[in-house]
N, C-alpha and C positions, 0 to 999 in steps of 0.2 A: 560494709560486714558482709563477714562469709554465708554465701548461701547455704543450706544442708541440701544435702543427697538428696532426691524422693527414692530411696531406696525399694521401697515396695512397689511402687509405679516399675521400675525397674525390672525387680523379679517378676512381676504380671508380666510384663513384656514380653520378656524372656522366654518365659513357659509359654503365652499364649501368640507372638509369635513367631520364633525362633525352634520352639519343636524342641524346649531342652530346659532341664530342671537348674536355674542356680546355684552357686555354691553357696552352701550359709558361712557368714565373716562377721569380726564385729566391725562396729561401725567405723566407717574409715575417717583416719582425720582430713582434717581441712587447715592448707597452710594458705598466707597472707605472704607478700612481696617480702615483707621486713622478719620473716621467719626463714630464709630460705640463703643459708649461709652460699656464698662463691669462692671455691679455691680458686688463689691465685692465678694457675697455669690456665683455667679456665678463662677468667679474665682477660686475661693476655690472648687468649686466641679470639676474644671480642671485642678485642681494644686494636686487633691486626691490623697494620696498617694498609695489606695488601685488600682492605674489603671493598667491595662498591661504593664510593661515596652516596650513590643511591641506598644503598641500600642499609648503611648505619645510620643515615634520616630516620628509620623506619625501626629504630630499637625502641623511641619511645614508645610506640603499641605493640613491639613486640617483646621488648624483655627478654631477649635471648640470652642472659647470663642466669637471669635467674629460674626462666623455664628448666633448661638444661643441667641445671642444678638441683632444682624438683625433681628432676627426673632422673637423681641421683647418678650422673656419667661419671668415669672415669676414666684419663686418659689408656688403660691398659683394655678398655671394651671394645668389642665388636657389635658396631652399630649400622644397624641396616636404616635407612631415610628414605620411604617410600615416596615416591615421582617426588623427587627435589626440583622438580620445573627450575627456573632457570639457573638456583644453585644458592639460593639465599641462606638455608642454615649450611649445605656442605660448604663454604669460606672459611665458617667457624668448625664445624667436625674436623673435616680433613685434617688441616694442620695443626687442632687437638690432639687428633689419634692418631698422626702419623709415625711416630716416633717407635711408642710400645701397644698400640692396639690397631684396629683396622675399619676405615672408611668404606660402606658399601651404600652406594645408589640402586635402590631398584628403581628401573622405569617401565614404562607401559612398551612391548615389545612392536613396535606398527605392524611388522610383517602377521603378527596374530589378528589382527584387527581388518574388518573387510575393506574391499577398497567404499572410500566417501563415509567409514564409518569413523573416523577420527584418525587414520592410519596416516594422512600429511603432515597434522598437528603433531600428532607423536613422533613422526622422524624430524622435525622442526625439534621440538624440545630434545628429542634424545641427539640430534647434529650439533642443539649450541650448548649441552652440556659439557659435551666433548671436546669443544671447542676452546670452553673454560681451563677446563681439566688441562689440556696440554697448551696452554699458554701460560699458565705460572705453575712450572713443576715444581720448583720451592713448597709448594701447598699443596700439589693435587697427585703428584709424582707415583703416590701410593696407593692413590682411592682405588675400588673395585667398583665396576659398574655389572650389574644382573639384568636383564632383561625378561619379563616375566609376560604373561599371556594372563589378562585381569578376570577370563572367565574359566580359568582353572591357573592359578597362581603358585607358582614354587617360587622362595624368596632365597634359597641356599639348602645347603646339606641341614637336613633336621640335627634341631637342639645345636647351631652354630653360633649362635646370635647372644649378645648380654642382654643389647637393646634391640628395641625397632621402635622407631618415631614414626610418629607420622604427622602433616602440619596442614589443619583445613581442607581434608580432601573426603573425609566421612560422603558428606551430600552428592560428590559426584560420586562413589557408589553406590548411595541407596538410589539412586536415580536412572544407576544403569543393573538395579535389582545384582550389583558384585559384592555387597557387602558383609553379608552369610560367609562366601571364600573369602575375602581378605582377612579379615580376622579370623579367619580357620589357620590362612598361610601363615599370618602373623606367631599362631600358638603355635604350630608347627617349626619355627624355624628360630623358635627363644630357646633356651635351656631351660631347665627347669630353676625356678628360680629367676629367671629372668624381666624384664620390663618390657611392657607396653606402654609408651608414650605418645596421649593422644593432645591435641588443639585443636578444637573445632568452633567455627560461628555459633552460638548458641542462642534456639530460636525460646521465648517466654515458654512454649510448650511443645506438647508433640504434634510433629508435622506428617501428613502423609508423604509415601518414599517417592512420590512423583511431585514433590512439592519443589516449585522456581526459584524461590526466594535464597536458598544457601544458606539458610541455617536448620539446623539442627535440634531437636530437644535431647538435653543433657541427659534424661532417663531413657532415653533411646537409644545414644550409645553406648549407654551404661550395659543395657540388657543385647547388645548387641555384641559385648565383648566378654559378660558373664555366660554366652549363651555357646560362646567358640570354648569357654572354661576359664577364664582370666578371672582374677579376684579383683574386687579393686581395691586397692590398697589407701589411696588417699588425691583428693582432691584440692585444686588452688584457685585462688581468684586472682593469680600475678595478671593474667591476660584480660580479667573484666572491663568493662567499659558501660559504669554507668549510665551514659549518657544516649547511648546507642537503645532507641528502641524498637528497632526490628524491621519496622512499618515502611519502608520505602519503595517509589517508586519501579525502582529495577530491580529490590532485594539485595543482597550486601554488597553487589558490582555499584549500589550507587555510592558508597562510603568512598575515601582514599582504602588504596592507590588506584582505583579501575578509577573513577570520580563519574559513571554514569548517568549525569542529571547534566539538567539546562545551567546552561553558562551563571545565568541569574541566581540559580544556587549554593554557587560553589563558596560563597562565607558561610554557610549554612552547615556546609555538611563537611566541612574542614575543623568547623567546630567539636562536631560530634568527636572526628576521628574516625579512627578503625574498629572496628568489629567490639562487639561485646563477644567473648569467647571461656568457652569453659577451657580447664586443663587438667587432664584426668594422667594419674597413674594408677597401671594394673598389671598386678604378676600374675605369672605363671607356676603354678603351686609346686612345689619342691618335689612330694610323693606323689 
C-alpha cells in the first residue's frame, strides 16, 4: 500500500528549518509501479546491450524504466543528473537523449574542495566517468559534463534544463550543510514548469542532519524542495522496500550493493535487498 505524504510536517519543517513559506497546492498523487506506463524508446534504452552487466543486475532494486517514466522523461529533454558517480543512470540517459535531447552530468569540481576534503575521491570519480564516456562514443559522444562547487553550485544557464535528477545524494548534502544550496541550484537551472526527480534512502521518521545512517525522512526532503520554491507534484512507491527496517549496524551501507557487514550475515542482508527509497517528483511553478 502506498504511504501518504506527511505534508503538514513538511510544511512545518520548511517554515521552521528553512526560513521560507511553502507553496500551497493540492494533495499530490501517489503512483505505484503498475500505474506507470513506460514508452518503448525508454524501455529500449534500459534494455541496451551496452549497459554494464553489474548494473543491469540491480534493475530489480532500482526500477529504472518505471522511475524515469514517473519523472515524465521525454527524448527531447535536457536532463541534468547530479553527481552520477560511476554512471549507472548515465548508461540509460545519455543514449536515450542522444538524438533529440541533451544529457548533462553535473559532477563536483575537485579543485573547489580543500586538500584532504574529498578532492582525491571526487577527482577519481570524475576521471572514471570521463573514461566511461570516452570508451563508448556511440552512447556518450554527445554527453556533456558540468563541474560545480558544492558550496556555491551552478549547474548550467538559468532556465536551461527540463529535468534535474538526483539519485541517493540528499543525505550527503545534509551531512555537509549543502542541501539548501543544492536545491536552490536545481530550481535555478530548471525551466519554469520543469521537473526535479529525487530518489533517496527513506528513514522511518525525521533524522538529524548529522545522522550517519544514510537515510533521510521523506517529509524532510519535501520541506527542502518546497523551501527552494518547488511544488510536490507526486510521490511513488516504485522504489519502496518494506523488508528494509532501516536499522542496520553500518546504516544503509550494510545492505547491498555495499554489503558492509559480517560475512556470516550475508544471507540475511541479501534477503532484504537494497534500501527502502522514496521517489518524489517536484515541479518548478510556471508562473
